[in-house]
N, C-alpha and C positions, 0 to 999 in steps of 0.2 A: 613640677617633682613635688610629689604630697609628701608636706610633712607628719610626721609621726605622732598621735596625739598624743602623747607624753612630753615629747617633748615641745608640741603646740601650747601644753598645759605650764609648760616652767619657764615660756617664751612672754605668756599672757600673766605670769605671778611677776616676773621680772620689771614688765611694764610697768605693772598697775604699782609695783614697790617702788620703783624709778617715778612715778608720775606722785607717790606720796612724798615722797623725797621733794619732789618740786612745789607741790602746796606746803610742805610748813618749814622752807626756806622762803616762800613769798611771805607766809605769814612773818616769820620772825624780820625780813626786810621793814617790812608794814612795822611790825612792833616797834621796830627802833628809831619810825621817821617822826618829824616834829609833827604835833596834832594840837589842834588846841584844847582839844578834849578825847581822854580813853576810859571809856568802860570796862572792865574786864570782870566776866561771869567764870566760874567752874560751878558746873552742874553733875551732880554724881545720883543716879539711881539704880537700885539694884531692887530688882524681880525676882522672886522665888513663887513657882506652883506645882501642885501636886494633883493628876487629874488622872481616869482609869475611863478607862472606854468601855460599850454595853458589850456585852458575851459575845452576842452574834456577830461583831464586827470583827474585835482582834481575834475569835477563829476563823473567822471567813479571810482572813488578811494574813493568819499566820503571825502576829507581831506580839511586843509584848503589851498585855491588857495596863500596865500602870507605866505613866511618866512621872517625872521629875527635872525640872527644869529651872536652872540658874542663872539668872541673867544681867552682868553688868553693863550700863551704859553710862558713860562721863564723859560730857561734852564740855571743851573751851572756847567761850564767845567771848569775841572781842567788837564793838563799836567804837570808830575813830572819826573823828568830828574835825575833816580839814577846812580849809577857808570856803573851798569853793565844793566841796561835795563830803558824802559820807559814807563809810566803810563798813560795811558789816561783814563780818566769819565767824564761821563756827562748824569747828570740828569735833567730829564723835568716834572714841576711842571704847569698844566695846565688846565684849564676852559671853560667850555663851555653852554652858555646860548644860548636855542634855543624858539622865539616864532613862533610856526606855524607846519610846517610838517618839519619833518628832510628827508624822503626822497626826499625833490629836493634840498638836499647837492650834494647829488648821481644824478641829474639830471643836475649837471653844473659841472665844471673841477677845477672851483676857486676856489672850497674851499674843495672838495673831497682827493686831499694833495695823499699820497703814499700806495700802493697794503699793505695788511698784508705782514709782512716779516717773515726769516725763527729764527724766534724768539725759539729755544727749550727748553727755563728756563723762568720760569712763574717770571715777575718781575715791572706789574701794578698791582695799588691798587687802587678802586673807593672809595676815602674819602667821596664825598658825591654823590649821585644818588639819587635827588629827582625831577621828571617828568622832568621840563624842564631845570634843571640846573645840572650839572653833572665837578667835580675836581676830577680828578685821579693825581697818578705820575706815572714815569713808568724811568726807570734805559735806555737809548736809548746807553751809551758807555761805556765800562767795557773793557779795553786791553791792555794786557801787550806786547811789542816788543823788542826784543836783537837781537843779533849779532853773529850766529857759523857756525865754521868754511866756512864760504864764505857765509851764506844764511843770509835772515832776516826774521825773525820767526814773524808774530805775532797773538796773540791767545785772541779769547773774542769774548764781541760785539763791533761791529765795524761795518760802513757804508763801502757796498761794490757797485760800479757801474761799467757797462760794456757799450761799445758805445759813441758816439759824444756826448751826452748832449744837443741836439736842441730838437726843440718842442717835437718831439714824439721819442720814442725810438723804433726797432725791436728786440733786440737783450739786452737790460738792464731786466732781465727777473727775478732776486734775490727779487729787491726792487725796481720793477722800479714806477718813479712819473708819474701823470696824466698830459696829454695833456695839459699846459694851467695853469698849479698852481704854485703861482707865491712867496708860501715863502717855498725855497728850499736854503735856509738860510744852513738847517741844516736835514740831509737826516737822518731818523731811522737806527739803527744799526742794525744786526744781528748778530747770534751767529757762529762761526767762526773759519776756523783754514786756516791761510793763509803762506805759502812757500816763499818766491822771492829769486830769483838772478840774476845776469848778462847775459846776451845772445850774445854775440860779442862783439862791443866797446860802441855801444850806446841804447843796446836793453836789454829788460827785460823778462828773464818768469817767472812764477807764478804758482803755485796752490792753488784751494780754496775748501774747503772744509764747508760745511754750514748746519747747525742740525737743521731738520723741527719739530714741535710737531708730526708727525707721520713719525717714521722711512724709514718709505718707499719713501718718498718725500724728503728726505736728498740729498745735493747736491755737486757733483763732477766734477769739471770743470779748463781744463788748458787755460792759456791765454799768449799768447807772444804778447810783442809790440815793436816796432821797429820802427825807422825813415829811411825812403828809399826817397833818392831824393825830400827833401825836405814834402815829405808826411808823416804824423806819423798814423800807419799802427796796425790793431789789430790782432790776431787771436783766435778762443775762441771756445773752444769742451769739450763736458760733458755728463753729466744727471743730471737732476733737473724734480722735481713732475713726477718721473716715466716716462721718454720720454727723448730719446739722442735728441743733438743738436749739430750741427756746425754754427759757424756765423764768417764773420769779417766786420772790421770796417774800413773808411779810411774818412782822415780830411788833406788838404795840400792847398795850394793858387798855381796857375799860371795865369800870368799878371794882378795880381791884383784882380782875384776872387778867393773866395775861394771856393772850393770843397768838398763835405763831402759824405758821404754815408754809409747804414750797410745793410751786406746780412746774411740771417739765413736761415736754411735749420733744421727742426721741425720732429723729429717721431712724427704720428700720434698714440692716443691711441682708444685702440681695440670698446672701446665704444662710440667715436665720429662720429658723423655724417659728411660725407662728402658732402661739399658743392660744391666741383671746385677744381683746381688744376691738376698737372702733374701727381698727383701719390695718392691712397689711402691709403698707409703707411707713405708717407710724404708731409709737407706743407714746402712750401718754401711761406716766408716773406722779404722784401726790401723797403727800402727809402733811395732815392738820389738828392743830392738841389745843389744849388748853391747860393752864396750871394758876393751882389757889392758894392761898394760905388760909389753915382753918382755924387758927388760933393756938396758944401753949406750943409753939414753935414745930408746929406740923407743916406741912406745905405737901397738895397732891398734883399729882398731871393724869392727865387722856388724850392719847391719840389713834387716830386709826392713819392706817397707812393703804395705798393700793397701789401695783406695779402691775403692767399687760406683758412687762417681759415676763411674769411668774406664772407659776403652775396652776391648774382651775382644781388639781385633784392630784390626791399622793402619787398616783400610776405614773405622773410626769416627774417627779423632782430631780430622780436623776439625771433624767435627759435635761430639764431646763439647767441642771449644774455646769452643763458642759458646751455651754453657749456663752459668746463671746463676752457679754457683758458681766457675768459671772469671774470669769476664766483673768479677764484683762483686771478686775478686782474695784469697778463703778456701781457694781450692783453685786448686794452681799446675802440676799435674802431670795430663795427659788419660791416662795410662794407665791402668789397674788396680792394676796389681804392680810392684813395684822395689825391688833389691838396693841397698844402698847399704854404700859400704866406705871406709874413712876409715885414711888412715897417716900419725903423726908421728915426727919427729924432732926432736930438740933438740941443733942441729948445734956449741952451743959457749953460754953466758953470754944472750949478745945473739939468737942468730939460731934460727930455728924453722924448720923444713921440712914443710909441711902437702899431702897430696896428698887432694882430696875427687871420688867416683866416686858417680853414682849412674847403675845400668844399668835400663834396660826390658826388663823378661822378659815383652812381648808382642811386642815386635816387635826385641829385642836390641840394641839403640842404645843409648851411654850417651854421658855428659857428663863430661868430666875437668877438675877442677880444682886446679894445683897451683899453691901458693903459697909466699914466701919472705917470713917475719916480722922483722924487723931491730930490734931496739931501738937509736934514735938519741941518746937522753938520758933522764933522769927522767922525761920531763912529754913525750913525743914520738915517733915510732916510724916505720915505712915500711913497707908490703907490697907486694910484686911478684907479680904473679899472671896468669895466663894460662887460657883453658879454650879444649877441644877436643872433638871429636866424632865420634865412629863412628857408624856406621850408615847403612842405603841411601839415598840421596840422594833427592831430589824430582826429578820430572822434568816436564819441561813438553811439554802436549799442543796440540791445535791450537786446542782452546777451553778446559782448563783448565791447571791443576798438583794432579800425581798425589803425594798423601803416601804415601811407604812406609814411613817410621821417626820417631818422635818428636824422637830429638836432632839423627837426620842434615839437618835443617832447621833446624837453629841454625848460629847462626854462630860462628867461630873470633876468637880477638884475646888480645890481651894489653894489660896495663896495670898499673897501681901507683896509691897511693892514700899520701899522704905525711898523720901527723895530730901536730898540735902545741897543748898545752895553756898557760894561762897563770893562775894561784889568786893571789889575794893573798894 
């Protein structure tokens, strides 16, 4: 017997709310249990941004040109030290009000956030979903860690990152953040098992299993990290989303210049279109950059990026945007080659000005993101930001929309993020 869609949705909502009740009950039980140490943190982040789409894009989509978005994310974090294990729990209650077209949030990277992660077990619930307003809860972390026979074992929902954590990454494939996303205070967790041990005097070896909703997409990854001649090195290899990959990352300093980079080799899926590269079976991605302080509180950075998954001409951008790497969220840009520029100025002990530019070498378009970071207290800060695009704008034709550049079709906008933390 087929269950009506409305009844199925109602059953799903009830099931998820029941799951939320169980999660909250478990958290309260653990809070009541005796522990050698208990750290409690409450983090509140308020985000507002206003944006405007290019004229041809909103006319083609018959959607509002302007979007105002107000988001509140409030997270309760617990760390409990027990005699033989450590328990970490983080629960986030968030609200979102969007006046306009939510597509705009997907056309800029300041509000888009993180790609969908490896959450095998449903732990989110919509408490209110009424038109422009959404309130939901999500368990973002619930993991146990303990040591046994020379191994550190961590199991449960937890954040996992790869690479050098600069403006954009090519090897952070499990829950990568989109370029320019400012609220990286808390990374979403994934359902994973990690086993770590020492490798040499300063190194660490690790095995990671991450569970996806579809078992075929499960990730099995090995990683080795070490320090060599002042450089932090990382080697990563394994399988995720039904493709094998090998990657390396490095970061260090020579003559007051910070040098960093990431390189990755990915297996192509049989159903994927090939837009270029050295092989029809493998795709190569890399990014490398350098940063240096130039005095008077200035610091500048420059990087180059290449990816075989990307388009070599503007005519292929729309087709690339529908490929698996971009739809799955671990590749963010549709072109093949980019120049990245960063300039930072410490204006006073409490205020820093930062400007990031990502420039497409394929179609000569750019996305420019200035931001002003202000410390408003020991446990609070405010970031005021904007983003602007350059490049040929999309054009509406009688039957379609012509895309002439990657960033020319992005929105322009401005916003702010206020963050405050309360510790026990």
